[in-house]
C-alpha positions as a printed Julia matrix, in Angstrom:
103×3 Matrix{Float64}:
 -23.16  18.4    86.39
 -24.61  15.54   88.48
 -22.68  14.0    91.4
 -21.9   10.9    89.31
 -20.43  13.15   86.59
 -18.29  14.9    89.17
 -17.06  11.56   90.52
 -16.01  10.49   87.03
 -14.43  13.82   86.1
 -10.83  14.84   86.31
 -10.22  17.71   88.72
  -9.15  19.91   85.8
 -12.7   19.62   84.46
 -14.1   20.75   87.8
 -11.65  23.63   88.0
 -12.66  24.58   84.46
 -16.26  24.99   85.64
 -15.13  27.81   87.93
 -15.97  30.67   85.6
 -18.27  33.68   85.28
 -20.69  34.29   88.15
 -19.59  31.05   89.81
 -15.98  32.32   89.98
 -17.09  35.71   91.27
 -19.11  34.12   94.08
 -16.21  31.79   94.93
 -13.64  34.61   94.98
 -15.88  36.8    97.14
 -16.3   33.95   99.63
 -12.53  33.44   99.7
 -11.92  37.15  100.37
 -14.72  37.8   102.85
 -14.95  34.51  104.74
 -17.83  32.24  105.75
 -21.36  33.51  105.17
 -24.94  32.58  104.52
 -26.08  33.04  100.94
 -28.13  36.03  102.08
 -25.11  37.7   103.69
 -22.94  36.89  100.69
 -25.55  38.44   98.37
 -25.53  41.6   100.5
 -21.71  41.75  100.37
 -21.78  41.39   96.6
 -24.82  43.64   96.14
 -26.47  40.85   94.17
 -29.92  39.33   94.37
 -29.9   36.28   96.71
 -31.65  34.32   93.95
 -28.51  34.77   91.83
 -26.11  33.81   94.63
 -27.85  30.71   96.07
 -27.65  28.59   92.91
 -23.96  29.47   92.47
 -23.2   28.45   96.07
 -25.08  25.17   95.5
 -23.01  24.51   92.36
 -19.77  25.32   94.21
 -20.85  23.0    97.05
 -21.52  20.18   94.58
 -18.1   20.77   93.01
 -16.42  20.55   96.43
 -15.23  24.16   96.32
 -17.49  25.28   99.17
 -18.29  23.52  102.44
 -21.1   23.91  104.95
 -19.57  25.06  108.24
 -22.66  25.59  110.38
 -26.07  27.16  110.61
 -27.37  30.62  111.29
 -31.02  30.21  112.11
 -32.51  28.26  109.21
 -29.69  29.16  106.79
 -26.44  27.35  106.18
 -23.11  29.1   106.62
 -20.73  28.29  103.77
 -16.99  28.73  103.35
 -14.83  28.59  100.22
 -12.23  25.82  100.19
  -8.79  26.6    98.73
  -8.38  24.98   95.29
  -5.46  22.86   96.53
  -7.54  21.48   99.41
 -10.51  20.8    97.11
  -8.17  18.96   94.72
  -6.79  16.81   97.57
 -10.31  15.96   98.78
 -11.39  15.14   95.23
  -8.45  12.78   94.7
  -9.02  11.06   98.05
 -12.71  10.57   97.31
 -11.95   9.25   93.84
  -9.38   6.79   95.24
 -11.84   5.64   97.92
 -14.51   5.09   95.29
 -12.1    3.09   93.12
 -11.17   0.94   96.13
 -14.84   0.33   96.97
 -15.53  -0.69   93.38
 -12.54  -3.05   93.42
 -13.74  -4.68   96.64
 -17.29  -5.03   95.3
 -16.15  -7.25   92.43
């Protein structure tokens, strides 16, 4: 899903993409707190190459945020679904307003 697709989606579609490995990574982040992808992979006992793409997808969906850096790695934190929904709706409203003003 590209950023433009996400912008045009309804939040229910985004929430529906939270399944399988993506859901497992998200739920682990919610339970264990902020982490780098390497640390998260260690917590899950998964290969980092399986975790990193899922974190990227969650970030693009607005379900994970970057909270800082640890060396050269980002530290990510899961966002509660309700907060992600609120941010999504605000961003969508802002985009609609910008499009209205551009006309």
